N, C-alpha and C positions, 0 to 999 in steps of 0.2 A: 752742442750742449749749452750754448749761450746765445742770447740775442745781443746785437750791438750795432754801432753806427760807424763803417769804413768803406785781368781778367786775364782767361788768358790775357791777352793783350799785353803780356809782359809784366803785369803788375800784381796778379793774384794767383797765377798758376794755370794749370791745364784746364781748358774749357771742356766740360763733359756734356752738358745739355742745357736746355732752358725749360723751366716749369712755370706756367702762367706768365711768361715773359721775363722771368727772373733767371739770370745765368747761374749755373752751378759750376764751381771751380774746384779743382784739386790742387791744393797748395803744395809747393815743393817739400815742405816739412812733413807732409803726410807720408811720403815715401820713407823718411827716416823713422817715423813712428811705426809704420808697417814692418820695416825690417827688424826693429826692436821686438815687436810682438811676435813675429815669426821665430826669431832667435830664441826668445825666452819660452815660447809656448811649445816649440817642437819637443824638447825633453819631456814636458808634461804629457803630451800626446802619447809619447812612447811608454810612459808609465800607465796611462789609462787604457791603452790598446796593446796589451802584451803580444809580442810577436811581430809588431809593425816595425819595419826597418826605419832607418834615419830618413831616407828619401820619402817614404810613404808618410811618415810623421810630419815632415816639412810640408808636403803637399796639403795635408789636412790643416796644418797651421796657417798656410797661405790662404786656403779657401775660407777658413774662419775669419781671417783678417778682412777679406772682401765682404763677407756677410756682415761683419761689424761696421764696415764703412757704409754699406747700404742701410743698415739700421740707424746709424747716425744721420744719414741723409734724410731718412723718413722723419726722424725726430725734428730736424731743422725745417723740413717742409711743413710740419705742424705749426711751428712759429710763423713761418712765411705766409701760409695761406690765411691764417687768422688775421695777421697784420694787414694783408691786402684786403680782406673782407671788411676790416674796420677803417679802411681808407688811408692806411699808412704805407707809403711806397717802400719797397724792399730793393736795395741796390743789387745784392747778390747773396748767394750762399757759398761759403767756403768750407771745405773739409781740410783740416790741418793736423798737426802733430798730436794734439790732445783732444780731438773731436771735431766739432764744427761750429759755425757761427752764421746766423742770419743777420745780415747787415741792414738794419732798418734805418732809412734815411732821416726819420724824425722820431724824437722821443714821444711815447704815448702821452697825450695831453691830460689824461685822467687816471687815477689809481685803478679804476675798474678795467680800463683797456690794458694797462700794463700787466695787471694780474692775469687777465684772460690770455694775453699773448704768451706770457711766461708759462702758464699751466698747460698750454697746448702741446709743447714738446714732450714733457714727462708723460702726458696722457697717451701719446702715440707710442712711446717706448713701453709703457706698461701694457698697452693693448697688444703690441708685438710679442711681449713676454707671455701673455696669456695664450695667444695663438700657437706659438712654438711650444709652449708647455703642454698643450693638448697632444701635439705630435710626439713630444718627448715620452709621455706616458703611454702613447698608443704603439710606439715601436718597441721591438725587442731590445733589451738593454745590452747590446753589443754591436760592434761594427762602427765604421767611420761615419755613416749617415746618422746613426743614433747619436754619436758623440757631437757631431756638428749641430744637430737640432737642439740637443741638450745645452751645449755651450752658448748657442745663439740665444736661447731662452734666458740663461743665467746672465749673459752680457746685457740684454735689453732690460732685464729686471734691475741689474746693477746701475745701468745708465739712468733709468727712470728714478730709482730711489736716490742715487747720488745727486741728481739734479734737483731733487726736492729738498736737499739740505739747505738750511736757512742762511746762506752766505753769498754775497756777490762774488763773481758775476754769474753764479749758478741761478737756475730758474727759481729755485726755492728762495734765494736771496731777493730776487726781483718780486716774488710774491710777498715776502715779508715787507719789503719796501712799500709795495702797494698798500698793504694793510696798515702800516704805521702812517703812511701818507694820508690814507682815508681817515684815520682816527685823529690825526693832529692837523690835517689840512696843510701840511708842510712836507714837500718831497724830500728836502734835505734831511729832516729828522728821520725819514724812512731810510735814506741812504746810510746815515750814521748807524742805525740799528742793524742794517744788513752787513755793514763793514765789520761790526763787532761779531756778528755771526760768522763771517768769513774767517776771522782769527780762530774762533772755536773750531770750525770745520777743519782748518789746516792743522791745528794741534792734534785733533782726533785722527786725522789721516796718518800723520807721522807716528803717533802712538800705536795705531793698528799695525803699521809696517814694522815697527820695532818689536811688537809682541809676536809677529810672525817669525822673525829671526830668532828670538829667544826660545820659542817653542819648537823651532825647526819645522814649521808648518809646510805642507805641500804647496809648491809654487811660491815660496816666500820671496825669492829674488824677483820674480815678476811683480809680486805685490809691492815690494820695496820700490822698484823702478816706477811703477804706475803711481804710487802714493806720493813719492817725492815730486814727480812732475805735476801731479794734480794739485798738491799743496802750493807749489810755486805758481801755478796758473791761477789758483783762487786768490792768493795774496796779491799778485801783480794786478789782477783784474779789479780787486777791491780797492787798491790804491788808486788805480786809474779812475774808477767810478767816483771815489771820494774827491779826488782832485777836480774832476769835471763838475761835480756837484757844488764845490766851493766856488768855482769860477762862475757858476750860473746863479749864485745867490744874490739877493738884492743888497746894494750898499746901504749901510746904516745912515739914516738921516737924509737920504737923497730923494728928491722928487724927480718925476719923469722929465720935467722941463729942464732940470739941471744937467741932464745927460744928453740933450739933443744938440745936434749941429744945426745951425741955421740952414734953411733950404733955399736953393737957387733953381729956377726952372730954365732949361735951355732946350732949343729945338733938337730933336733926335738926330737930325742930319748935320749938326755942328761938327766941325773937324775935331777929332779927339784931342789934338794938341791944344787947340783954343779952349776946349772944355776944361782941361786940366788947369790952364792958367786962370780961367774965370772962377774956378771952384774956390781957391784960396781958403781952404779949411772948411768949406760949407758942403752940405750934402746936395748933390745935383740930381734933380728929377728931369729926365729926358722925355720930352713931349712931342708927339707927332703933330702934323699940321691940323688934324681934326680935334686937337685938344686932349687926346687920350695919352695918359702917362704910360710909357712902354717899359720904363726901367729906371733904376738908380745907377749912376755911374760907379763902376767898381774901380777904385783907385789903382789897385795892383794891375788889373787887366789893362786899364787905360795907359799906365806908364809903359808897359811892355809893347802895346800897340803903337803908342806915340813914338817910341824909339825907332821903329821900323817904318811906320806909315802914319805920320802925324796928320795927314789930310783925310784919313779914313773917317767915316761917320762915327760919332761917339756912341751910337746905338750898338755898335759891334763890341763895345766894352761895357755893356750894361748888365746889371743883375735884374732879372725880370721882377716886376711888381705883381705879386699874386695876392689873393684874398687873405691868406695866412700871414703875409708880410706887411699888412696895413694895420696900424694900431690907432686907437682913439686916444686923444690927449686926456680924456676924462676917465680912462680905465685905471683901476687901482694898480699899485706896484706888483702885487701878488699875481693879478691877472696878466699884466704885461710880461712878467717873468715866465709865467706858465706858457704863454704864447710864444715867447722867444725861444724857450727851451724845446717847444714842440715843432719848430720850423727849421728846415735846413736852409738858412740864409745868413749872409754876413751883416746885412743891414735892413732896417725896417722903416717904412714911410709912416710918419705920425700925422694924422689929420684931425681937424676939429669937428664939431658936431655938424657943420655944413659940408664936410668933405674937403675942405681947403687944406692943402699941405702946410704944416706949421713946424716941421723939423724932421730930421733923420736920426734914428737911433742905430748905432753900430754895436754889434755884439762884442767886438774886441774892447770898445771903450766902456761898456757895461762891466765887463770882467775886470778891466783895469781899475775902475772905480771901486769895485768890491774889494780888490786887493789893497787899495790905498786906505779905504775908510772902514774896512771890516765888514762883517755880514750880520744881518739880523738873526 
């Protein structure tokens, strides 16, 4: 239901498959969510299918839960494939307690790309709702198959419409952020607008759940459970997005040169222990014999490697220098911030107009400066 930046392999859940090279994982929390849906949906099936026993109702509820998971997966694949098409790497897709998430490794660098990626998921859900809606009206209105098709249609319609609500971390919140970002040319202003939208969305969800209880609406307890969980999900996600946005804002009154570490060039084959000693608070560019920069020394990796094998080449503890991690010293703070925000890297090599290294910018130090001096 949301896009974001975070396998089996013990860290993300059960590996289901790969799509376009992107692993699809089933988080352990999905099983809890599935159990809750089956538990709360089974009595409702019994009401909608008179004469169905408990076990038959539970089977229909379980089948619906699987259909819902497939629908959420297709929703996330919409985000994933558009992101890949726009050149943004996707780490993985996870299905979890409250839906799913496409973990895009870099933030979209422009409002247009953010809006396009965000809109792709709801578009898929609404298309699925339309397709299953045709089947719903084509079938005779009775029996388990008719009910499954009808409920899958309703579920996809609900997922699509819900995700269009204008609050982070929902897709509608990302679309709102993209719009405000485009109008103000400031991503943080867009984030603030979408966080306010998240508060409104959460209050609306809790109000709708309370109204269902007061009016004794059908399925009110399922509605309550889903609304409370989703309101928590929206608020927690909005807080996370806002906190991240504050960290990524430019510190007031600072120039790029004020935030750079002096640069030191060392041979890539230098022992990692010696490289750490030589660094002395500087950014270290590791260079091969042919003069090509292969990476920036990652201090944390270097310390761990030096503890066990201090004679290993420093290149083994390097963060690769890629086109998106090279900045010009003449670029404006706004452009630098946009590029830093759009790249999955801890540090960036800053060069002058002739391509000569003149410093290293670390993401952590940019965030620390923003916290110390405030944000623009």
